[in-house]
N, C-alpha and C positions, 0 to 999 in steps of 0.2 A: 834688539830686545826691547828697546824703548818704544819702537813703533808697534810691536806686537802687544806690549802692555797697554799702550794708549788705545789701540783698536779694541782690546778686550774690555777696557773700562767703558768705552763708548757703547759696546754691545750690552754690558750690564746696565748702563743707564737707560738704554732704550727698552730693555726688558722690564726694568723697574717702572719706567713710565707707562708701558703697556699694561702692566699689572695694576697700577693705580687707576688707569682709565677704566679697565674692566670692573674694578671694585666700585668705582663711582657709578658706572652703568648699572651694576647689580644692586647697589643701594638705592638708586633712583627707581628701578623697577620694583624693588621690594616696598619702598615707600608708597609708590602709586597703587600697588595691590592692597596695601594695608589701609590706605585712606579712602579707597574707592567705595567700600560699603557705607562709610560715614557720609561721604558726599552724596551717594545715591539716596540714602535715607533722608538727608537734609533737603534734597530736591523734592522728594515725594511729599514731605511735610509742607514745604513751601507751596507746592502745587495744590495740595489738598486744601490749604487755607484759602487760596485764590478761587479754586473751583467751587468750594462750598459757599463762600460769601457772594462772589460775583456772578456765578452761573446758576446756583440753586436758590439761595435766599432772595436775591434780587429778582429772579423770575417769579417767585411767590408774591413778593411785594408788588411787582408790576401787574399781577393778575388778581388783584383785589384780596389776596390773602396776606394782608399787612401784618396782622397779629401773629400769624403762624411763622412768617419769615423773620420777624423780629425776635420771637421766642427761640427759634432755631439758632440765631446768631448769639443770643444772650447765653444759652447753655453751651454753645460751642466754645466760646472764648476761654472759660476757666479750664476745661478739659485740654484744649490745645496748648494753653500756656503752661500748665503743670507738666504735660508730656514733654514739651520742648525744654523746659527748665530742668527737669530730671535727666533728660537725655544729655544736656550740656554738662551738668554736674558729674554724671557718671563717666563721661568720656574725658573730662578735663581734670578730674580729681585722681591723684595717685593712690593706688590701693595700699601703699606702704610696702617697703622691702627691707630686708636685713642689712643690705649694704649701705643705703642712705642713713638708716638708723644708727649704724655703727659709726659712720662718718660724723654724724651730728652729736655723738656722745650721749645718746638717749637710752643706752642699754645698761642703765644702772640697776642695782638691786632694789627691790620694792621694800618699803617699810610697811609691813602688813598691818600694824596697829593703827597707822594713820590712813591707809587706803592706797589706791592706785596712784601712780605718778602720771600726771597729765603731760602728754607729749608737747603741748603748745606753750603752756605757761609755767611748767615745771613746779607746780604747786601740788601739795598733797590734798586729795579730796576724800572725805570720809564717805564710805560706801554703805554705812548702816542706814537703811531707809527710814523715813519718818513714821511708817505704819507699824514699826515694831512695838510690842507690848511694853508697858512701863517697867516690868521686872527685868527686861533685858538691858540692864545698865552695865557699866564696865565691870563691876564685881561679879555679876552673874555670868558675863562672857568669860571672865578669867576662870571661874569655877568650871564652866563647861569645857574650856580648853584643857584644864588640868585633868578633868575626868576623861576626856577623849585621849589624852596623851598616856594616862596610866593604863587605859584599856589596850592601847595599841603598842605600848612600849617604845615609843619614839622619843628621841632625845630632843628634837626641835619641836616647837609648838606652833603649828599653823593656826592662823586666826580664823574665827568665824566672821565672815564679811556681811552676811545677810541671811534671810530665810527665804526659801523658795515658796512656791504656791501651796505646798503641803506642810509648811512650817518646819521643814527639814533644813538644818544649817548648811550654808554654802561655804566651802573652805577653799583656801588657796595654799599651794605649796610655799614653804618658808623661803625658798630661794628661787629667783627668776631664772637662774641658769639650770635648774633641775627640771628636766622634761619627763613626762610620763609616757610619751610615745618614743619608741626606740626601734632599732633594726631587729631583724629576726633573731640575731644572736644576742640581743640585749645591749649592744653597743649604742653610743650616741648617734643620732642622725646627723650626717655631715654631707654638705654639698661640695662635690669635687669641682664644680665650675665656679661657684662663688668663693670657694675656699673658706667657708664659715660653717659653724654648727647651725643646724636647723632647729628653730624653736617649735613648740607644739603648734600644729595646724598649719604650718607654713610648707610650701612646696615650690619647686623651681619651675618657672615658666619658660618654655623654649622660645616663645615669641618675644617676651619682654627681656629674656636673658637675666632674670633676677629671681631670687627667692621671695615670693610674695607672702605677706603676712595674712594668715587665715584665708588662703586662696580658695576661691569657689570654682572659677573656670576663667578661661580667656575668651572674651567676646569679640568677634571680628566686627560686629555692627557698631561698637563704640571704639574699636581699635585700642582696647585697653583691657587689662586684667580686672576681674571683679574680686576684690579682697576686703581687707579689714576696714579701710577708710571710705570706700565708695560702694559697699554692698547696699547700703540703705538707698542711695541714689539710683542704683541699677534696679532694685526691687520696685521702687516707686515708678520708675520709667516703664517697666513691663506692665505694672498694674494700671497706670493711667493710659498706657498705650492700648491695653485691652478694652478699657471702657470707651476710649476714643473710637476704636474700630466698631464697637457695638453701637455707639451713638450715631456715627456717620451712616452705617449700613441701615439701621432702623428708621432713620429719617429720610434717607435718599430712595430706598427701594419702593415704598408706597407711591410716591409721586411718579417714579419711573414706570411702574406697572399701570398706573392710572392713565398716563399719557399714551402708553403703547396700546391700550385697549381701545382708544379712539380710532375712528376711521383715518387711515393714512398716518397714524400716530408714529410709525417708525421713521417717517421723514421729519417729524417735529421734535423728536427726542434729541436731547443734548447728550452727546457722547461723553462729556465730562461726568455726567451722572452715572453712566454705565461704568466708567473707569473708577469712580468713587466706590461703587458697590463692589467691583472686582478687587480693588486693592484692599478695602476694608475686610473682605472675606479672607483673602490670602494671608494677610498679616494677622488677622484675628484667629485663624486656625492654628497659628504658631504661638501667639502671645497668650491666649487664654489658658491653654493647658500648661504653658510655661509658668505663668503667674500663679496658677493653682499649686503647681509643684513647689515653687519657691515659698509660697505661703506656708505650706506644710513644713518645709525645711526651716523656715524662720521660727515657727512655733516649737520645733524640736531642737533649735540651736545646733543645726547641723549643716555643713556645706555640701555641695554637689559631689566633691571628691570623697568626702567622708561617707556619703550615701552609697557610692558605687564601689569604693575600694576598702579592702580590709586594712586595719591598722594594728600595730604591735604595741601592746601596753605591758609594762613590767610589773610583775606582782612581787613585792618585796624588793630586796636589794638587787641592783643590777648585777653584782658579782659577789661571790664569797671567796675570800682569800684563804686557801688551804695551804698553809705554809708558804712555799715559794710559788705555788700555782694559784691561778684564778679560775674559778668555775662559774659559767653562766647558769642562772637558774630562773625558772618560773616566768615565762613570757606568754601573755595571752594574745592570740591573733584572732581578731573578730571584726566583723563589719557591723554588728548589731549593738555592740556595747558603746554607749554614748555617755562619757563622763561629764560632758559639758551641759547636759540638759538640766535646767534649774527650775522647771515649771513654766507653763505657757507665758504668763505675764512677764516673768523675769527674763525669759528668753527673748521676748519681743523688745523689752527695754534695753537689752544688751546691744541691739542693733538700731532701733528707732529712737532711743533716748528715754529719759525718765518722764519728761513732760508729754502728756497725751495731746497737748495743743500743737506740738510740732511733729507728731508722728507722721503725718501725711504731707509735710512740707520738706523739700529737699535742702534742708539746712542742718547744721550741727555736726557733731562728731560722735562716734560710738563710745561706749564705756570701756575703760581699760587702756592698755598700751599696745595690744596686738601680739605681745610676746608670751604673757602668762594669763591663763584664764581660770576663773573659779570653777571648782568641782562640786558636784552634788554630794550629799552625805553618803549615798550608796557607793559612788565611785571612790570616795576618799577611804571608806572602810575596805573596799575591794583592792584598791591599788595602794601599796605602801610607798611612802615617799622618803624613806630613810636613806642614808648614805651607805657606802660599801661597808659590809660587816667583815670584821676580822675574826676568822675561826682558825685556831691553831690546834 
C-alpha cells in the first residue's frame, strides 16, 4: 500500500507541475498578445519621428528649403511630444477600480455640505464655483434645499453643489452607497466576480478582471481600461493623434507628389515619405472620427457604454414593504436618459479639470471620487433617492 500511495503522490505532483507549466505558458502568451499593440504603436511613433526629421526635413534643408524644413520640425515637436505624453499617461494610469478603492479604505460616505472627498489627500474640497452670484450664500442654499425637500417629501436633504450652464442646481444623493442605477428588478447592481456592489457608472472588465470606475471601454492599443482616472489622458491622446496624422500627411504629401512628377522621379522618391503618408492616412481614418465621437460624449458627460447600452434607473423607492412582502416598483429602462449631464462647460470640467490652462495638458485628476456623481435638476426631480418606504 505504501508503494501505491507513493506512486500516486508522484503522479499528482507531476500533474500539478504540468498544470503550473501550462498556466505559465498561457499567461506568457496572453501577456505577449496584450502588449503587442502597445509595442507596435511605440515603434511606429519612434519610426515616424526618425523618418520625418532625418528623411524629410533634412532633405528640404539640403535642397535650399532651409526655412521650410526648420518650420516643419518646429511645429512637429509639440504635436509629437503631446501625443507621446498622453499615450504614456493613458497606458500607465490606472482607471480606478472598486477592489483597490475598498482595500485603501477610500469608500467612506461623502459629507455633502463640505464637498467631494479627494482620493489622494483625503481633504474636503468645496465644489461651489467662484462664478456663483452673490445671493447664493449658505442661507440661500439652505432655503433652496428646504424648499426642494418639502416639494419632494424626502427625509434626507441632498445638497446643491453647483449650477449647470442653464443655472439649474446640480445635486448629489445624500449617501454615497445609494445608487440610482439598478438591475431590471430594482435590486442593487452586484458583481459576482468581484464579490462587491457596483457603484453608479462602473462595469466589470473581462480583460482587467476588475470593476472599473466610470468605465468607458477597454482599449487594446494602450493595454488598459479607459475609466475615471485616465479618460482625460486617453481623450487627449486621440485628439493629439488626430492632429498629428493630419499634420504629417499635409506636409509630406505635397513634396512626394512634386518629386514624383519629375522625370524619373519614381527612382528619386524616398519610400519613407510614402510610408509616412500611408500610416498617417490609415491611423487618421480611425482617430479623427473616434476623437469627434468622444468630444461629443465629453460634452454630454456620457461614456461609450452609456451611449450604446440601456440603463435601469429607479423611480421612487427601490421597494415597498407590504406587510411581510416586498414589492418592486417603478424602474425606468432607457438609453437616452442621462442624469449626469450638467451643461457643456460643467461636463468638460468634470473630466478636464476646472482650470482651462490645464485642459489640454495630460496632467491632473478629475473632479470627484468615481463612486458618486452629481445629478442635474431634471434627473433629481425625476429619480427619487429616498430609502425603502414602509407601507402597512
